ZADREN-290080 format. One record per atom (N, C-alpha, C): residue number from 1; residue in three letters; atom name; z, x, y. Coordinates in steps of 0.1 Angstrom, whole numbers. Atoms other than C-alpha are relative to their C-alpha. Last residue first. Example, Ala and Ser with C-alpha at 12.3 -4.5 7.8 and 13.67 -1.06 7.14 Angstrom:
REM ZADREN-290080
+------+------+------+-------+-------+-------+
: resi : resn : name :     Z :     X :     Y :
+------+------+------+-------+-------+-------+
:    2 :  SER :    N :     0 :    -9 :   -11 :
:    2 :  SER :   CA :    71 :   137 :   -11 :
:    2 :  SER :    C :     8 :    -8 :    11 :
:    1 :  ALA :    N :     0 :     9 :   -12 :
:    1 :  ALA :   CA :    78 :   123 :   -45 :
:    1 :  ALA :    C :     0 :     9 :    12 :
+------+------+------+-------+-------+-------+
//
This chain:
REM ZADREN-290080
+------+------+------+-------+-------+-------+
: resi : resn : name :     Z :     X :     Y :
+------+------+------+-------+-------+-------+
:  158 :  GLU :    N :    12 :    -7 :    -5 :
:  158 :  GLU :   CA :  -167 :    73 :   123 :
:  158 :  GLU :    C :    -3 :    -5 :    15 :
:  157 :  THR :    N :    -3 :   -14 :    -3 :
:  157 :  THR :   CA :  -132 :    64 :   111 :
:  157 :  THR :    C :   -11 :     7 :     7 :
:  156 :  LEU :    N :   -12 :    -2 :    -8 :
:  156 :  LEU :   CA :  -130 :    26 :   110 :
:  156 :  LEU :    C :     2 :    14 :     4 :
:  155 :  PHE :    N :     1 :     8 :   -12 :
:  155 :  PHE :   CA :  -166 :    21 :    98 :
:  155 :  PHE :    C :    12 :     2 :     9 :
:  154 :  ASN :    N :     8 :    -8 :   -10 :
:  154 :  ASN :   CA :  -161 :    50 :    74 :
:  154 :  ASN :    C :    -3 :    -8 :    12 :
:  153 :  ARG :    N :    -7 :   -13 :    -4 :
:  153 :  ARG :   CA :  -132 :    32 :    57 :
:  153 :  ARG :    C :    -8 :     8 :    10 :
:  152 :  ILE :    N :    -9 :     4 :   -11 :
:  152 :  ILE :   CA :  -151 :    -1 :    58 :
:  152 :  ILE :    C :     8 :    12 :     5 :
:  151 :  SER :    N :   -12 :     8 :     4 :
:  151 :  SER :   CA :  -178 :    16 :    38 :
:  151 :  SER :    C :     8 :    -5 :    12 :
:  150 :  SER :    N :     0 :     1 :    15 :
:  150 :  SER :   CA :  -211 :    35 :    39 :
:  150 :  SER :    C :    11 :    -9 :    -5 :
:  149 :  ASN :    N :   -11 :    -8 :     6 :
:  149 :  ASN :   CA :  -216 :    29 :    76 :
:  149 :  ASN :    C :    -1 :    -2 :   -15 :
:  148 :  VAL :    N :    -5 :    -9 :   -10 :
:  148 :  VAL :   CA :  -244 :    16 :    98 :
:  148 :  VAL :    C :    11 :     9 :    -5 :
:  147 :  PRO :    N :   -12 :    -7 :     5 :
:  147 :  PRO :   CA :  -266 :    -2 :    73 :
:  147 :  PRO :    C :     5 :    10 :    10 :
:  146 :  ILE :    N :     1 :   -15 :     1 :
:  146 :  ILE :   CA :  -289 :   -23 :    95 :
:  146 :  ILE :    C :    13 :     6 :    -7 :
:  145 :  ILE :    N :   -11 :    -2 :     9 :
:  145 :  ILE :   CA :  -297 :   -60 :    95 :
:  145 :  ILE :    C :     0 :    15 :    -5 :
:  144 :  PHE :    N :   -11 :     8 :    -6 :
:  144 :  PHE :   CA :  -320 :   -66 :   125 :
:  144 :  PHE :    C :    13 :     0 :    -9 :
:  143 :  GLU :    N :     0 :    -3 :   -14 :
:  143 :  GLU :   CA :  -349 :   -41 :   118 :
:  143 :  GLU :    C :    12 :    -7 :     7 :
:  142 :  ARG :    N :    -8 :   -12 :    -2 :
:  142 :  ARG :   CA :  -342 :   -41 :    81 :
:  142 :  ARG :    C :     0 :     4 :    15 :
:  141 :  TRP :    N :   -14 :     3 :    -2 :
:  141 :  TRP :   CA :  -353 :   -77 :    81 :
:  141 :  TRP :    C :     8 :    12 :     2 :
:  140 :  ASP :    N :    -8 :    -7 :    10 :
:  140 :  ASP :   CA :  -389 :   -66 :    86 :
:  140 :  ASP :    C :    15 :    -2 :     2 :
:  139 :  GLN :    N :    -9 :   -11 :    -4 :
:  139 :  GLN :   CA :  -404 :   -91 :   110 :
:  139 :  GLN :    C :     7 :     5 :   -12 :
:  138 :  ASP :    N :     6 :   -13 :     4 :
:  138 :  ASP :   CA :  -431 :  -112 :    94 :
:  138 :  ASP :    C :     8 :    12 :     5 :
:  137 :  ALA :    N :    -1 :    -2 :    15 :
:  137 :  ALA :   CA :  -410 :  -144 :    96 :
:  137 :  ALA :    C :    -6 :    13 :    -5 :
:  136 :  GLU :    N :    14 :    -1 :     6 :
:  136 :  GLU :   CA :  -407 :  -140 :   134 :
:  136 :  GLU :    C :     2 :     3 :   -15 :
:  135 :  PHE :    N :     3 :    13 :     4 :
:  135 :  PHE :   CA :  -375 :  -150 :   152 :
:  135 :  PHE :    C :   -14 :    -1 :    -6 :
:  134 :  GLU :    N :    11 :     6 :    -8 :
:  134 :  GLU :   CA :  -374 :  -116 :   169 :
:  134 :  GLU :    C :    -5 :   -14 :    -4 :
:  133 :  TYR :    N :     6 :    10 :     7 :
:  133 :  TYR :   CA :  -340 :  -102 :   158 :
:  133 :  TYR :    C :   -11 :    -7 :     8 :
:  132 :  SER :    N :    11 :    -6 :     7 :
:  132 :  SER :   CA :  -331 :   -69 :   175 :
:  132 :  SER :    C :    -8 :   -11 :    -8 :
:  131 :  GLU :    N :    10 :    -4 :   -10 :
:  131 :  GLU :   CA :  -308 :   -86 :   200 :
:  131 :  GLU :    C :   -13 :     6 :    -6 :
:  130 :  HIS :    N :     8 :    11 :    -4 :
:  130 :  HIS :   CA :  -290 :  -104 :   172 :
:  130 :  HIS :    C :   -11 :     4 :    10 :
:  129 :  GLU :    N :     2 :    -1 :   -15 :
:  129 :  GLU :   CA :  -279 :   -72 :   157 :
:  129 :  GLU :    C :    -9 :   -11 :     5 :
:  128 :  PHE :    N :    11 :     9 :    -5 :
:  128 :  PHE :   CA :  -266 :   -79 :   122 :
:  128 :  PHE :    C :     0 :     2 :    15 :
:  127 :  ILE :    N :    -2 :     8 :   -12 :
:  127 :  ILE :   CA :  -245 :   -49 :   111 :
:  127 :  ILE :    C :   -12 :    -8 :     3 :
:  126 :  PHE :    N :    12 :     3 :    -8 :
:  126 :  PHE :   CA :  -242 :   -36 :    76 :
:  126 :  PHE :    C :     4 :    -6 :    13 :
:  125 :  PHE :    N :    -6 :    10 :    -8 :
:  125 :  PHE :   CA :  -215 :   -18 :    55 :
:  125 :  PHE :    C :   -10 :    -2 :    11 :
:  124 :  GLY :    N :    -2 :     0 :   -15 :
:  124 :  GLY :   CA :  -230 :     2 :    28 :
:  124 :  GLY :    C :     7 :   -11 :     6 :
:  123 :  GLU :    N :    -7 :   -11 :    -6 :
:  123 :  GLU :   CA :  -245 :     2 :    -7 :
:  123 :  GLU :    C :     1 :    -1 :    15 :
:  122 :  LEU :    N :     8 :   -12 :    -2 :
:  122 :  LEU :   CA :  -257 :   -32 :   -17 :
:  122 :  LEU :    C :     9 :    11 :     6 :
:  121 :  PRO :    N :     1 :    -5 :   -14 :
:  121 :  PRO :   CA :  -232 :   -56 :   -31 :
:  121 :  PRO :    C :    -8 :    12 :     1 :
:  120 :  ASP :    N :    -9 :   -12 :    -2 :
:  120 :  ASP :   CA :  -242 :   -71 :   -64 :
:  120 :  ASP :    C :    -1 :     5 :    14 :
:  119 :  GLY :    N :   -13 :     3 :    -4 :
:  119 :  GLY :   CA :  -255 :  -107 :   -66 :
:  119 :  GLY :    C :    10 :    12 :     2 :
:  118 :  ALA :    N :    -9 :     2 :    12 :
:  118 :  ALA :   CA :  -286 :  -102 :   -87 :
:  118 :  ALA :    C :    14 :    -3 :     4 :
:  117 :  GLU :    N :     4 :    13 :     6 :
:  117 :  GLU :   CA :  -308 :  -107 :   -56 :
:  117 :  GLU :    C :     9 :    -3 :   -12 :
:  116 :  SER :    N :    13 :     0 :     6 :
:  116 :  SER :   CA :  -288 :   -79 :   -40 :
:  116 :  SER :    C :    -3 :   -14 :    -5 :
:  115 :  PHE :    N :     0 :     0 :    14 :
:  115 :  PHE :   CA :  -259 :   -85 :   -16 :
:  115 :  PHE :    C :   -14 :     0 :    -6 :
:  114 :  LEU :    N :    12 :     6 :     5 :
:  114 :  LEU :   CA :  -255 :   -76 :    20 :
:  114 :  LEU :    C :     0 :     2 :   -15 :
:  113 :  TYR :    N :     7 :    -4 :    12 :
:  113 :  TYR :   CA :  -221 :   -70 :    34 :
:  113 :  TYR :    C :   -13 :    -7 :    -3 :
:  112 :  GLY :    N :    -4 :     5 :    13 :
:  112 :  GLY :   CA :  -205 :   -72 :    68 :
:  112 :  GLY :    C :    -8 :     6 :   -12 :
:  111 :  SER :    N :     1 :   -10 :    10 :
:  111 :  SER :   CA :  -208 :   -66 :   105 :
:  111 :  SER :    C :     5 :    -6 :   -13 :
:  110 :  SER :    N :   -11 :     0 :    10 :
:  110 :  SER :   CA :  -215 :   -92 :   131 :
:  110 :  SER :    C :    -2 :    12 :    -9 :
:  109 :  ASP :    N :     2 :   -10 :    11 :
:  109 :  ASP :   CA :  -235 :   -96 :   163 :
:  109 :  ASP :    C :    12 :    -1 :   -10 :
:  108 :  GLY :    N :    11 :     5 :     9 :
:  108 :  GLY :   CA :  -236 :  -128 :   184 :
:  108 :  GLY :    C :    -3 :    10 :   -11 :
:  107 :  ASN :    N :    12 :     0 :    -8 :
:  107 :  ASN :   CA :  -214 :  -112 :   212 :
:  107 :  ASN :    C :   -13 :    -6 :    -7 :
:  106 :  GLY :    N :    -2 :     8 :   -12 :
:  106 :  GLY :   CA :  -179 :  -115 :   199 :
:  106 :  GLY :    C :   -12 :    -2 :     9 :
:  105 :  TRP :    N :     1 :    -9 :   -12 :
:  105 :  TRP :   CA :  -183 :   -85 :   176 :
:  105 :  TRP :    C :     2 :    -8 :    12 :
:  104 :  ASP :    N :     6 :     8 :   -11 :
:  104 :  ASP :   CA :  -171 :  -107 :   146 :
:  104 :  ASP :    C :     0 :     9 :    13 :
:  103 :  VAL :    N :    -4 :    -5 :   -13 :
:  103 :  VAL :   CA :  -165 :   -86 :   115 :
:  103 :  VAL :    C :    -8 :    -8 :    11 :
:  102 :  VAL :    N :   -14 :    -1 :    -1 :
:  102 :  VAL :   CA :  -166 :  -102 :    81 :
:  102 :  VAL :    C :     6 :     5 :    13 :
:  101 :  ALA :    N :    -6 :    -5 :   -12 :
:  101 :  ALA :   CA :  -202 :  -115 :    78 :
:  101 :  ALA :    C :    15 :     1 :    -1 :
:  100 :  VAL :    N :   -14 :     5 :    -2 :
:  100 :  VAL :   CA :  -217 :  -121 :    44 :
:  100 :  VAL :    C :     6 :     8 :    11 :
:   99 :  TYR :    N :    -8 :    -7 :   -10 :
:   99 :  TYR :   CA :  -255 :  -117 :    40 :
:   99 :  TYR :    C :    13 :    -7 :     2 :
:   98 :  ARG :    N :    -7 :   -11 :     6 :
:   98 :  ARG :   CA :  -272 :  -128 :     7 :
:   98 :  ARG :    C :     8 :     8 :    10 :
:   97 :  ARG :    N :    -9 :     5 :    11 :
:   97 :  ARG :   CA :  -283 :  -163 :    17 :
:   97 :  ARG :    C :     9 :    11 :    -5 :
:   96 :  ALA :    N :   -11 :     8 :    -5 :
:   96 :  ALA :   CA :  -297 :  -150 :    50 :
:   96 :  ALA :    C :    10 :    -4 :   -10 :
:   95 :  ILE :    N :   -10 :   -10 :    -6 :
:   95 :  ILE :   CA :  -317 :  -124 :    32 :
:   95 :  ILE :    C :    12 :    -7 :     6 :
:   94 :  GLU :    N :    -5 :    -7 :    12 :
:   94 :  GLU :   CA :  -334 :  -151 :    10 :
:   94 :  GLU :    C :    10 :    11 :     5 :
:   93 :  PRO :    N :   -10 :     7 :     7 :
:   93 :  PRO :   CA :  -339 :  -174 :    40 :
:   93 :  PRO :    C :     7 :     8 :   -11 :
:   92 :  HIS :    N :    -4 :    -9 :    10 :
:   92 :  HIS :   CA :  -356 :  -149 :    63 :
:   92 :  HIS :    C :    10 :    -7 :    -9 :
:   91 :  THR :    N :    10 :   -10 :     2 :
:   91 :  THR :   CA :  -375 :  -169 :    89 :
:   91 :  THR :    C :     2 :     9 :   -12 :
:   90 :  GLU :    N :    13 :     7 :     0 :
:   90 :  GLU :   CA :  -355 :  -202 :    89 :
:   90 :  GLU :    C :   -11 :    10 :    -3 :
:   89 :  LYS :    N :     3 :     7 :    13 :
:   89 :  LYS :   CA :  -323 :  -185 :    78 :
:   89 :  LYS :    C :   -13 :    -7 :    -1 :
:   88 :  PHE :    N :    13 :    -4 :     6 :
:   88 :  PHE :   CA :  -324 :  -160 :   107 :
:   88 :  PHE :    C :    -3 :    -7 :   -13 :
:   87 :  TRP :    N :     9 :    -7 :    -8 :
:   87 :  TRP :   CA :  -298 :  -170 :   133 :
:   87 :  TRP :    C :   -14 :     2 :    -7 :
:   86 :  ASP :    N :     8 :     9 :    -7 :
:   86 :  ASP :   CA :  -282 :  -196 :   111 :
:   86 :  ASP :    C :   -10 :     7 :     9 :
:   85 :  ARG :    N :    12 :     3 :     8 :
:   85 :  ARG :   CA :  -270 :  -168 :    88 :
:   85 :  ARG :    C :    -9 :   -10 :     8 :
:   84 :  ILE :    N :     9 :   -12 :     0 :
:   84 :  ILE :   CA :  -247 :  -156 :   116 :
:   84 :  ILE :    C :   -13 :    -3 :    -8 :
:   83 :  VAL :    N :     5 :    -2 :   -14 :
:   83 :  VAL :   CA :  -231 :  -190 :   121 :
:   83 :  VAL :    C :   -10 :    11 :     1 :
:   82 :  ALA :    N :    10 :    11 :    -2 :
:   82 :  ALA :   CA :  -228 :  -196 :    83 :
:   82 :  ALA :    C :    -6 :     1 :    14 :
:   81 :  THR :    N :    12 :    -3 :     8 :
:   81 :  THR :   CA :  -211 :  -161 :    78 :
:   81 :  THR :    C :   -11 :   -11 :     3 :
:   80 :  LEU :    N :     7 :   -11 :    -7 :
:   80 :  LEU :   CA :  -187 :  -168 :   106 :
:   80 :  LEU :    C :   -13 :     3 :    -7 :
:   79 :  ASN :    N :     6 :     6 :   -13 :
:   79 :  ASN :   CA :  -178 :  -202 :    90 :
:   79 :  ASN :    C :    -8 :    11 :     8 :
:   78 :  PRO :    N :    11 :     9 :     3 :
:   78 :  PRO :   CA :  -174 :  -187 :    55 :
:   78 :  PRO :    C :    -6 :    -5 :    12 :
:   77 :  ILE :    N :    12 :    -7 :     5 :
:   77 :  ILE :   CA :  -154 :  -157 :    68 :
:   77 :  ILE :    C :   -11 :   -10 :    -3 :
:   76 :  ALA :    N :    11 :     1 :   -10 :
:   76 :  ALA :   CA :  -129 :  -178 :    88 :
:   76 :  ALA :    C :   -13 :     7 :    -4 :
:   75 :  SER :    N :     3 :    14 :    -3 :
:   75 :  SER :   CA :  -104 :  -185 :    60 :
:   75 :  SER :    C :   -11 :    -2 :    10 :
:   74 :  ILE :    N :     8 :     6 :    11 :
:   74 :  ILE :   CA :  -106 :  -149 :    49 :
:   74 :  ILE :    C :    -4 :   -14 :     3 :
:   73 :  PRO :    N :    -7 :     4 :    12 :
:   73 :  PRO :   CA :   -93 :  -138 :    83 :
:   73 :  PRO :    C :    -9 :    -6 :   -11 :
:   72 :  VAL :    N :    -6 :    13 :     0 :
:   72 :  VAL :   CA :  -117 :  -122 :   107 :
:   72 :  VAL :    C :     7 :    -3 :   -13 :
:   71 :  PHE :    N :     2 :     3 :    15 :
:   71 :  PHE :   CA :  -121 :   -85 :   111 :
:   71 :  PHE :    C :     7 :   -13 :    -1 :
:   70 :  PHE :    N :    11 :    -9 :     2 :
:   70 :  PHE :   CA :  -123 :   -87 :   149 :
:   70 :  PHE :    C :    -4 :     0 :   -14 :
:   69 :  TRP :    N :     1 :    -8 :    12 :
:   69 :  TRP :   CA :  -100 :  -117 :   154 :
:   69 :  TRP :    C :   -13 :     8 :     0 :
:   68 :  ASP :    N :    15 :    -2 :     0 :
:   68 :  ASP :   CA :   -93 :  -128 :   190 :
:   68 :  ASP :    C :    -2 :     9 :   -12 :
:   67 :  THR :    N :     5 :   -13 :     6 :
:   67 :  THR :   CA :   -57 :  -139 :   184 :
:   67 :  THR :    C :   -15 :    -1 :     0 :
:   66 :  GLU :    N :    13 :     0 :     7 :
:   66 :  GLU :   CA :   -41 :  -166 :   207 :
:   66 :  GLU :    C :    -4 :    14 :    -6 :
:   65 :  ASP :    N :    -2 :     6 :    14 :
:   65 :  ASP :   CA :    -5 :  -172 :   217 :
:   65 :  ASP :    C :   -13 :     0 :    -8 :
:   64 :  ASP :    N :    -8 :    12 :    -1 :
:   64 :  ASP :   CA :    -6 :  -149 :   248 :
:   64 :  ASP :    C :     3 :    -5 :   -14 :
:   63 :  ARG :    N :    -2 :     2 :   -14 :
:   63 :  ARG :   CA :   -32 :  -122 :   239 :
:   63 :  ARG :    C :     7 :   -14 :     1 :
:   62 :  LYS :    N :    -9 :    11 :    -3 :
:   62 :  LYS :   CA :   -33 :  -108 :   204 :
:   62 :  LYS :    C :     2 :    -1 :    15 :
:   61 :  THR :    N :    -8 :    -2 :   -12 :
:   61 :  THR :   CA :   -63 :   -87 :   196 :
:   61 :  THR :    C :     8 :   -12 :     3 :
:   60 :  GLY :    N :     6 :     3 :   -13 :
:   60 :  GLY :   CA :   -77 :   -85 :   161 :
:   60 :  GLY :    C :    10 :     2 :    11 :
:   59 :  PHE :    N :    -8 :    -6 :   -12 :
:   59 :  PHE :   CA :   -70 :   -78 :   125 :
:   59 :  PHE :    C :    -8 :    -3 :    12 :
:   58 :  GLY :    N :     7 :    -1 :   -13 :
:   58 :  GLY :   CA :   -80 :   -94 :    92 :
:   58 :  GLY :    C :     9 :     7 :    10 :
:   57 :  ASN :    N :    10 :    11 :     0 :
:   57 :  ASN :   CA :   -60 :  -105 :    61 :
:   57 :  ASN :    C :    -6 :    -1 :    14 :
:   56 :  PHE :    N :     0 :     7 :   -13 :
:   56 :  PHE :   CA :   -43 :   -71 :    60 :
:   56 :  PHE :    C :   -11 :   -11 :    -1 :
:   55 :  GLU :    N :   -10 :    -6 :    -9 :
:   55 :  GLU :   CA :   -32 :   -53 :    28 :
:   55 :  GLU :    C :     1 :    -8 :    13 :
:   54 :  GLY :    N :   -12 :     1 :     7 :
:   54 :  GLY :   CA :   -51 :   -74 :     2 :
:   54 :  GLY :    C :    12 :     6 :     7 :
:   53 :  TYR :    N :    -5 :    14 :    -3 :
:   53 :  TYR :   CA :   -78 :   -78 :    28 :
:   53 :  TYR :    C :    13 :    -2 :    -8 :
:   52 :  PHE :    N :    -3 :     2 :   -15 :
:   52 :  PHE :   CA :   -84 :   -40 :    28 :
:   52 :  PHE :    C :     7 :   -14 :     2 :
:   51 :  SER :    N :   -11 :    -9 :    -4 :
:   51 :  SER :   CA :   -81 :   -36 :   -10 :
:   51 :  SER :    C :     4 :    -2 :    14 :
:   50 :  ARG :    N :   -12 :     6 :     6 :
:   50 :  ARG :   CA :  -103 :   -67 :   -17 :
:   50 :  ARG :    C :    12 :     9 :     3 :
:   49 :  PHE :    N :    -3 :    13 :    -8 :
:   49 :  PHE :   CA :  -129 :   -55 :     8 :
:   49 :  PHE :    C :    13 :    -5 :    -6 :
:   48 :  GLU :    N :    -6 :    -4 :   -13 :
:   48 :  GLU :   CA :  -128 :   -20 :    -8 :
:   48 :  GLU :    C :     4 :   -12 :     9 :
:   47 :  PRO :    N :   -14 :    -5 :     2 :
:   47 :  PRO :   CA :  -133 :   -35 :   -43 :
:   47 :  PRO :    C :     6 :     4 :    14 :
:   46 :  PRO :    N :    -3 :   -14 :     5 :
:   46 :  PRO :   CA :  -165 :   -53 :   -32 :
:   46 :  PRO :    C :    15 :     4 :    -1 :
:   45 :  MET :    N :    -1 :   -10 :   -11 :
:   45 :  MET :   CA :  -167 :   -91 :   -27 :
:   45 :  MET :    C :     4 :    14 :    -6 :
:   44 :  LYS :    N :   -13 :    -7 :     2 :
:   44 :  LYS :   CA :  -178 :  -110 :   -58 :
:   44 :  LYS :    C :     0 :    11 :    11 :
:   43 :  PHE :    N :     1 :   -15 :     2 :
:   43 :  PHE :   CA :  -206 :  -133 :   -45 :
:   43 :  PHE :    C :    14 :     5 :    -2 :
:   42 :  GLY :    N :    10 :    -2 :    11 :
:   42 :  GLY :   CA :  -211 :  -171 :   -46 :
:   42 :  GLY :    C :    -2 :    15 :    -3 :
:   41 :  LEU :    N :    11 :    -7 :    -5 :
:   41 :  LEU :   CA :  -195 :  -175 :   -11 :
:   41 :  LEU :    C :   -11 :     2 :   -11 :
:   40 :  GLU :    N :     7 :     8 :   -11 :
:   40 :  GLU :   CA :  -171 :  -202 :   -21 :
:   40 :  GLU :    C :   -13 :     7 :     4 :
:   39 :  LYS :    N :     5 :    12 :     6 :
:   39 :  LYS :   CA :  -162 :  -185 :   -55 :
:   39 :  LYS :    C :    -8 :    -8 :    11 :
:   38 :  ASP :    N :    11 :    -4 :     9 :
:   38 :  ASP :   CA :  -157 :  -151 :   -40 :
:   38 :  ASP :    C :    -7 :   -12 :    -5 :
:   37 :  LEU :    N :    11 :    -4 :    -9 :
:   37 :  LEU :   CA :  -136 :  -167 :   -12 :
:   37 :  LEU :    C :   -12 :     4 :    -8 :
:   36 :  SER :    N :     5 :    13 :    -6 :
:   36 :  SER :   CA :  -114 :  -185 :   -38 :
:   36 :  SER :    C :   -12 :     4 :     9 :
:   35 :  ASP :    N :     8 :     6 :    11 :
:   35 :  ASP :   CA :  -109 :  -152 :   -57 :
:   35 :  ASP :    C :    -7 :   -13 :     5 :
:   34 :  LEU :    N :    12 :    -9 :     2 :
:   34 :  LEU :   CA :   -97 :  -135 :   -25 :
:   34 :  LEU :    C :    -9 :    -6 :   -10 :
:   33 :  GLU :    N :     8 :     1 :   -12 :
:   33 :  GLU :   CA :   -74 :  -164 :   -16 :
:   33 :  GLU :    C :   -13 :     8 :    -2 :
:   32 :  GLU :    N :     6 :    13 :     1 :
:   32 :  GLU :   CA :   -60 :  -165 :   -52 :
:   32 :  GLU :    C :    -9 :    -2 :    12 :
:   31 :  THR :    N :    11 :     0 :    10 :
:   31 :  THR :   CA :   -54 :  -128 :   -51 :
:   31 :  THR :    C :    -7 :   -13 :    -1 :
:   30 :  THR :    N :    -4 :     1 :    14 :
:   30 :  THR :   CA :   -34 :  -133 :   -20 :
:   30 :  THR :    C :   -12 :     2 :    -9 :
:   29 :  ALA :    N :     7 :    11 :     7 :
:   29 :  ALA :   CA :   -44 :  -121 :    14 :
:   29 :  ALA :    C :     5 :     1 :   -14 :
:   28 :  PRO :    N :     9 :    -2 :    12 :
:   28 :  PRO :   CA :   -19 :   -98 :    31 :
:   28 :  PRO :    C :    -6 :   -12 :    -6 :
:   27 :  LYS :    N :    -8 :    -2 :    12 :
:   27 :  LYS :   CA :    -6 :  -110 :    65 :
:   27 :  LYS :    C :    -9 :     3 :   -12 :
:   26 :  GLY :    N :    -2 :    12 :     8 :
:   26 :  GLY :   CA :   -30 :  -106 :    94 :
:   26 :  GLY :    C :     9 :     4 :   -12 :
:   25 :  LEU :    N :     4 :    -2 :    14 :
:   25 :  LEU :   CA :   -25 :   -77 :   118 :
:   25 :  LEU :    C :     3 :   -12 :    -8 :
:   24 :  GLU :    N :    -5 :    10 :     9 :
:   24 :  GLU :   CA :   -25 :   -83 :   155 :
:   24 :  GLU :    C :    -5 :     2 :   -14 :
:   23 :  LEU :    N :     5 :     1 :    14 :
:   23 :  LEU :   CA :   -30 :   -53 :   178 :
:   23 :  LEU :    C :     7 :   -11 :    -8 :
:   22 :  SER :    N :     4 :    14 :     2 :
:   22 :  SER :   CA :   -20 :   -60 :   214 :
:   22 :  SER :    C :    -6 :    -2 :   -14 :
:   21 :  ASN :    N :   -10 :     7 :     6 :
:   21 :  ASN :   CA :    -1 :   -27 :   216 :
:   21 :  ASN :    C :    -3 :   -15 :    -2 :
:   20 :  PRO :    N :     0 :    -3 :    14 :
:   20 :  PRO :   CA :   -32 :    -6 :   223 :
:   20 :  PRO :    C :    11 :    -8 :    -8 :
:   19 :  ASP :    N :   -12 :     7 :     6 :
:   19 :  ASP :   CA :   -37 :   -23 :   256 :
:   19 :  ASP :    C :     1 :     2 :   -15 :
:   18 :  ASP :    N :    -7 :     8 :   -10 :
:   18 :  ASP :   CA :   -61 :    -5 :   279 :
:   18 :  ASP :    C :    12 :    -7 :    -5 :
:   17 :  THR :    N :    -8 :    -9 :    -7 :
:   17 :  THR :   CA :   -71 :    21 :   253 :
:   17 :  THR :    C :     8 :    -7 :    11 :
:   16 :  HIS :    N :    -8 :     8 :   -10 :
:   16 :  HIS :   CA :   -84 :    -7 :   232 :
:   16 :  HIS :    C :    10 :     9 :     7 :
:   15 :  ALA :    N :     8 :    11 :    -5 :
:   15 :  ALA :   CA :  -112 :     8 :   211 :
:   15 :  ALA :    C :     7 :    -8 :    11 :
:   14 :  LEU :    N :    12 :    -5 :    -6 :
:   14 :  LEU :   CA :   -95 :    41 :   205 :
:   14 :  LEU :    C :    -9 :   -11 :     7 :
:   13 :  LYS :    N :    -4 :    -8 :   -12 :
:   13 :  LYS :   CA :   -61 :    26 :   198 :
:   13 :  LYS :    C :   -12 :     5 :     8 :
:   12 :  TYR :    N :    -4 :    10 :   -10 :
:   12 :  TYR :   CA :   -77 :     0 :   175 :
:   12 :  TYR :    C :     4 :     8 :    13 :
:   11 :  TYR :    N :    12 :     7 :    -5 :
:   11 :  TYR :   CA :   -95 :    26 :   154 :
:   11 :  TYR :    C :     4 :    -8 :    12 :
:   10 :  GLU :    N :     8 :   -10 :    -7 :
:   10 :  GLU :   CA :   -63 :    47 :   151 :
:   10 :  GLU :    C :   -13 :    -6 :     6 :
:    9 :  ASN :    N :    -8 :    -4 :   -13 :
:    9 :  ASN :   CA :   -41 :    17 :   142 :
:    9 :  ASN :    C :    -9 :    10 :     8 :
:    8 :  ILE :    N :     1 :    11 :   -10 :
:    8 :  ILE :   CA :   -67 :     4 :   117 :
:    8 :  ILE :    C :     6 :     4 :    13 :
:    7 :  LEU :    N :    14 :     1 :    -4 :
:    7 :  LEU :   CA :   -70 :    37 :    99 :
:    7 :  LEU :    C :    -2 :   -11 :    11 :
:    6 :  PRO :    N :     3 :   -11 :   -10 :
:    6 :  PRO :   CA :   -32 :    42 :    99 :
:    6 :  PRO :    C :   -14 :     0 :     5 :
:    5 :  ARG :    N :    -7 :     1 :   -13 :
:    5 :  ARG :   CA :   -27 :     7 :    85 :
:    5 :  ARG :    C :    -3 :    11 :     9 :
:    4 :  TRP :    N :     9 :     4 :   -11 :
:    4 :  TRP :   CA :   -54 :     9 :    57 :
:    4 :  TRP :    C :     7 :     0 :    14 :
:    3 :  GLU :    N :    11 :   -10 :    -2 :
:    3 :  GLU :   CA :   -35 :    30 :    31 :
:    3 :  GLU :    C :    -9 :    -4 :    12 :
:    2 :  ASN :    N :     1 :    -6 :   -14 :
:    2 :  ASN :   CA :    -4 :     9 :    37 :
:    2 :  ASN :    C :   -10 :    11 :     1 :
:    1 :  MET :    N :     0 :     8 :   -12 :
:    1 :  MET :   CA :     0 :     0 :     0 :
:    1 :  MET :    C :     0 :     9 :    13 :
+------+------+------+-------+-------+-------+
//
């Protein structure tokens, strides 16, 4: 336990130099919550995801009585995923079906996982960049869903 806390703390301090004490950490997700998410999404989330969420069910910025979740809680992942998929499901339905968003950048972009047609997670941690999406079916999806890190750990440390 506590393998993720130092990484989150350091990432958050660098990203929130103005208020590093506003970090909100979600309580650990249960095995039942993790299994339920897998079932709802139709994909088995990678071991690193289960490890991360088994320690912290998301993290974000706490202001007043509200939390602006960056890594969203498990309960918000299906909705965030649906919102992001809506961007490109008309032009790239197969890719949309296989993308799962877990990070909400708060600007229309997200980061998360992309799964193969067989349902296995592809190598890496991906970002959907809505500014790069052209609403054209002939656009290569790799132009708007980009592997930016090899893992959550690298995402937090690079």
